C-alpha positions as CSV (number, residue, x, y, z in Angstrom):
1,M,-35.2,-22.7,-37.5
2,D,-37.3,-25.9,-37.3
3,I,-36.2,-28.8,-39.0
4,N,-39.7,-30.3,-39.1
5,D,-40.8,-27.2,-41.2
6,L,-38.6,-28.6,-43.7
7,S,-40.6,-30.7,-46.5
8,V,-39.4,-33.8,-47.4
9,R,-37.3,-32.8,-50.3
10,E,-35.4,-29.9,-48.2
11,L,-34.4,-32.8,-45.7
12,Q,-33.4,-35.0,-48.5
13,K,-31.6,-32.1,-50.1
14,E,-30.1,-31.2,-46.5
15,S,-29.1,-34.8,-45.4
16,A,-27.3,-35.1,-48.9
17,R,-25.0,-32.3,-48.0
18,A,-24.7,-33.3,-44.4
19,L,-23.8,-37.0,-45.3
20,S,-21.0,-36.1,-47.9
21,T,-18.9,-34.6,-45.7
22,M,-19.1,-36.7,-42.8
23,Q,-16.7,-40.1,-42.9
24,A,-19.0,-43.1,-44.3
25,T,-18.3,-45.7,-41.4
26,N,-20.8,-48.5,-40.1
27,N,-20.5,-46.8,-36.2
28,N,-21.5,-43.1,-38.0
29,I,-24.5,-44.2,-40.0
30,W,-26.1,-46.7,-37.7
31,Q,-25.9,-43.4,-35.1
32,F,-29.2,-42.6,-37.4
33,N,-30.7,-46.1,-37.9
34,K,-30.8,-46.4,-34.4
35,R,-32.8,-43.1,-34.3
36,A,-35.3,-43.8,-37.2
37,H,-36.4,-47.5,-37.1
38,H,-37.1,-47.8,-40.5
39,N,-38.6,-44.9,-41.5
40,S,-36.8,-42.4,-43.7
41,H,-38.3,-39.4,-42.9
42,N,-37.1,-39.5,-38.9
43,W,-33.6,-40.8,-40.7
44,Y,-33.3,-37.6,-42.7
45,V,-34.6,-35.5,-39.4
46,A,-31.8,-37.3,-37.7
47,V,-28.8,-36.9,-39.7
48,V,-30.1,-33.0,-40.2
49,E,-30.1,-32.1,-36.4
50,W,-26.4,-33.8,-36.2
51,Y,-24.9,-31.7,-38.7
52,V,-27.0,-28.5,-36.8
53,D,-25.4,-30.0,-33.5
54,Q,-22.1,-30.0,-35.2
55,Y,-21.8,-27.0,-37.3
56,G,-24.8,-24.7,-36.0
57,D,-26.9,-24.4,-39.0
58,L,-28.4,-26.4,-41.9
59,P,-26.0,-28.1,-44.2
60,S,-27.1,-25.5,-47.1
61,K,-26.0,-22.5,-44.5
62,A,-23.0,-23.2,-42.4
63,G,-20.2,-25.4,-42.1
64,P,-18.4,-27.9,-44.9
65,G,-22.1,-28.5,-46.6
66,K,-23.0,-25.1,-47.6
67,D,-19.9,-25.8,-50.4
68,V,-21.4,-29.4,-51.7
69,K,-22.9,-29.4,-55.1
70,L,-25.6,-31.6,-55.7
71,V,-25.9,-33.2,-59.0
72,Y,-29.6,-32.6,-59.4
73,D,-30.5,-29.5,-57.1
74,V,-34.7,-28.8,-57.9
């Protein structure tokens, strides 16, 4: 799996699943901001990479993210 092969929409959905599983603190969010430098695409990639490091696969496939139901999943 190469995260860079995901479309922007797929990255958005995967990062939404990942973010919903973590505690929303300044320190947690800051780790992604420092890697993205005001670039939303890089921010989504950073979130998904963090999740893959934690759980071994995309949020839609492994760990607590696979149980997250998005309101608008298209």
